[in-house]
NUPA-483643 format. One record per residue: residue in one letter; x, y, z of N, C-alpha, C, O, CB in turn. Coordinates in steps of 0.1 Angstrom, whole numbers, plus 2048, in hexadecimal, padded with zeros to 3 digits. Glycine has a CB too. Example, Ala and Ser with C-alpha at 12.3 -4.5 7.8 and 13.67 -1.06 7.14 Angstrom:
A8847C784E87B7D384E8847DF84E88E7DF8558717D385AS8807EA8478897F584788180084F88680B85088D7FA839
***
This chain:
K3032308502FD22C8432EF2308422EA2358372FF21D841T2E722E84C2D923084B2D523F8492CB2428432D222B858G2DE24884E2DB25684D2DB25A83E2D326383A2E525E854I2E52558362E62588282D92548212D325C8192F2251822F2D42488232C824381D2BC24B8222B324E81A2C623481FT2BB24E82E2B02568332AE26382C2A32678292B1258843G2B926A82A2B92778232B32758152AB27D8102C627D822E2B726A80E2B12678012A226480229A2687F92B925C7FAH29F25C80C29025880D28826581027D26680A28F24F819E28D26E81828527A81B28428380E27A28980C28C282826R28F28380628F28B7FA2842857F027C28C7EA29D28B7F3F2842787EF27A2717E626C2757EA2642787E227C2627E6L2692757F725C2787FC2582867FC24D28A7FB25A27280AR26228F7FC26029D7FA25B2A07EC2522A77E926C2A67FDE2612997E225E29A7D42502937D12492987C92692947CBN24D2897D82412827D623C27C7E42402717E72422777CBP2342837EC23027F7F92292717F922926B8042282897FFK22326D7EE21C2607EE2252557E822024B7E520F2627E6G2322587E623B24F7DF23E2427E723D2427F32482567DCN2402387DF24422B7E525322A7E525A22E7DC23E2207DDI2582247F02662217F22672137F726020F80126E22B7FBL26F20B7F02701FD7F427F1FA7F62871FB7ED26A1F37EAK2821F58022901F18052901E28062881DC80D2951F7813V2991DC7FD2991CD7FC2A71C87FC2B01CF7F62921C97EFG2AA1BD8032B71B78012BC1B180E2B61B08182C01C17FCD2C91AE80D2D11A88172D71B481E2E11BA8192DC19E813F2D21B882A2D71C48312E21C083A2E91C98402CB1CB838N2E41B383D2ED1AF8472EA1B68542F31B985C2FC1B2843A2DD1B78572D81BD8632CC1B68682C31B48612D51CC861T2CD1B18742C21AA87A2B71B387F2B91BF8802C71A1886P2AB1AE8812A01B78852A31C089129D1CB8932941AF887D2AB1BB89A2AE1C38A62BA1CC8A52BE1D38AF2B01B98B2S2C01CD8992CC1D58972C81E48972BC1E78942D31D188AH2D11EC8992CF1FB8992CA1FF88C2C120888B2DC20289DE2CF1FA8812CC1FF8742BD1FC8712B620486C2D41F8869L2B91EF8742AB1EC8712A11F387B2971F88762A91DD873Q2A51F588729D1FC89029B20B88C29021188E2A31FB89FF2A62108862A521E88129B21F8762932298762B322387DL29B21686D29221686128321386527A21885F29620C857L28120B87027420687326E20E87F26220C8812751F7877G27521688527121D89126622888E26622D88327C224898E25E22A89825323489725824289425224A88E24B2348A3Q26424589926A25289727225488B27825E8882732558A3A27324988327B24A87627625586D26925686C27C23C86FP27E25C86627A26685D27126185226726784E28626E857V27525584D26D24D84326C23F84927623884B27424D834R26023B84C25E22F85325C22384A25422484025223085DF26321984C26120C84425B20284D25B20385926F20783FI2551F884724D1EE84E2521E084B2541DC83F23E1EF84AD2551D885525A1CB85424E1C18552471C08602641C785FN24B1BA84A23F1B184A2431A384C23A19A84C2381B383DL24F1A084E25319285025018D85E25619286826319084ET24618486024118086D24717387124D16C86923218086CD24517087E24916388324215887C24814D87A246162892S23615987822F14E87123514C86323614085F22015286FI23A15685C24215385024F14C85325314384C244161848L25615185D26214B86126113C86626A13486526915386BA25513986B25312B87025412186525611586724512A876S25312585825411C84D26311884A26611084224E122840V26C11F85127A11D84E28011585A27D11786628112B84DD28810C85628F10386029B10A8672A510C8612940F685AA29910F8732A311687B2AC11F8732B811C8722AC10B881P2A712A86F2AF1348682BA13A8722B713D87D2A7140862K2C613B86D2D11418752CF1508772D11558812DF13D86FW2CC15686C2CC16586B2BF1698642B916285C2D816B864R2BB1758672B017B8602B518985B2B31938622A317D868I2BC1898502C319584C2BE19A83E2C21A48392D219384BN2B61928382AF19682B2A219D82E29A1988372AE18A821H29F1A78272931AF82B28C1B581E2931B78142971BB834I27F1B681F2771BD81626F1C781E2661C482526D1B380DL2731D481C26D1DE8252671E981D26E1F28172781E482EP2591E981B2531F481525120081E2511FE82B2451F080FN25120C81924E21882123F21782423721081E25222581BA23A22082D22C22083122322282521821D82522A22B83CN22722B81B21F22D81021C22080821121D803225237806M22721880622720C7FE22020080621C1F77FF2352087F9Q22020181321A1F681B20C1F28162091E781721B1FA829T2041FC8121F61FA80F1F61F28011EB1EC7FE1EF20780DE2011F17FA2011EA7ED2061DC7EF2061D47E52091F17E3L20B1D87FB2101CA7FD2041C17FD1FA1C38042171CA80AI2051B67F51FA1AC7F51FB1A480220519D8031FB1A47E8E1F11A580A1F219E8171F418F8151EE18880D1E51A081FG1FE18A81D20117B81C20A17781120D16C8101F417481BS20F18180921817D7FE22617C80222E1767FA2161877F3L22B18280D23918181123C17381623516E81E23C18B81CQ24616D81024A16081325915D81025F16580924215680BV25E15381726B14E81426B14780726213E80527114581FK27414A7FE2741447F027D1377F02891397F427914E7E5Y27812C7ED2801207EC28211C7DD27911A7D62791147F3S28F11C7D92921187CC29610A7CB2961037C129E1217C6F2991047D729D0F67D92940F17E428D0F87EB2AC0F47DBD2950E47E728F0DF7F32960E57FF2A10EA7FE2900CF7F3K28F0E580A2940EC8162A20E881A2AA0F081F28A0EB822T2A50DB81A2B20D681E2BD0DB8152C70E081A2B20C781ET2BB0DA8082C50DF7FE2C60EE8002D20F37FF2C10DC7F0Q2BB0F58012BC1048022C410880E2CC11180E2AE10A802R2C21018192C91048262D81028242E010982A2C30FC831Q2DC0F781C2EA0F481A2F00FE8112FC1018122EB0E6814L2E91048072EF10D7FD2EE11B8012F71237FE2E710B7F0L2E411F8092E212E80C2E313081B2DF1288232D5132806D2E913C81E2E914082C2DF14C82E2E01528382F7144830H2D614E8252CC1588252BF1538232BD14781E2D016481BL2B515B8262A71578232A216081729E16B81929E15982FP2A215A80B29D16280028E16580228615C80529F15B7F2L28A17180127C17680327617B7F627D1807EE27C18080EV2691787F526117E7EA2541837EF24F17F7FA25F1737DFT24F18D7E82411927EC23B1987E02411997D524219D7F8K22F19C7E12271A27D62211AF7DA21C1B07E521D1987D0F2211B87D121A1C57D32111C77C82131C27BD2251D17D4V2061CF7CA1FD1D37BF1FE1E37BF1FD1E97C91EF1CE7C2A2001E87B32011F67B11F31FC7B21EA1F87AB2081FA7A4K1F12067BB1E420C7BC1E521B7B71EE2227BA1E020C7CBG1DB21F7B01D922C7AD1E22317A21E523D7A11DB2357B8Y1E822879A1F122C78F1EA22B7811F022E7771FE22578F
***
């Protein structure tokens, strides 16, 4: 699956080398999975960056999985507002843990040079 997307990412950046690419969602892939390592690796044709840190995860009570991701490419990383990535709580933590098996994430970017 990752090969198909990589070809599209490379095409986007050939058309606009300074272009932003943002991969967001429930990938059903943990940080140590082959798919995520392929996107995040130094040798990846288009490199994405995982900004979800242990300190952000510390705010969550014993998450079972970390499969939701917000991954900007290297170009877009400079537009990420530092400290804005967080787990989104729509309910109190106990209710959210009972209702959801995912960690909804939010972050903010600022458009530069447009």
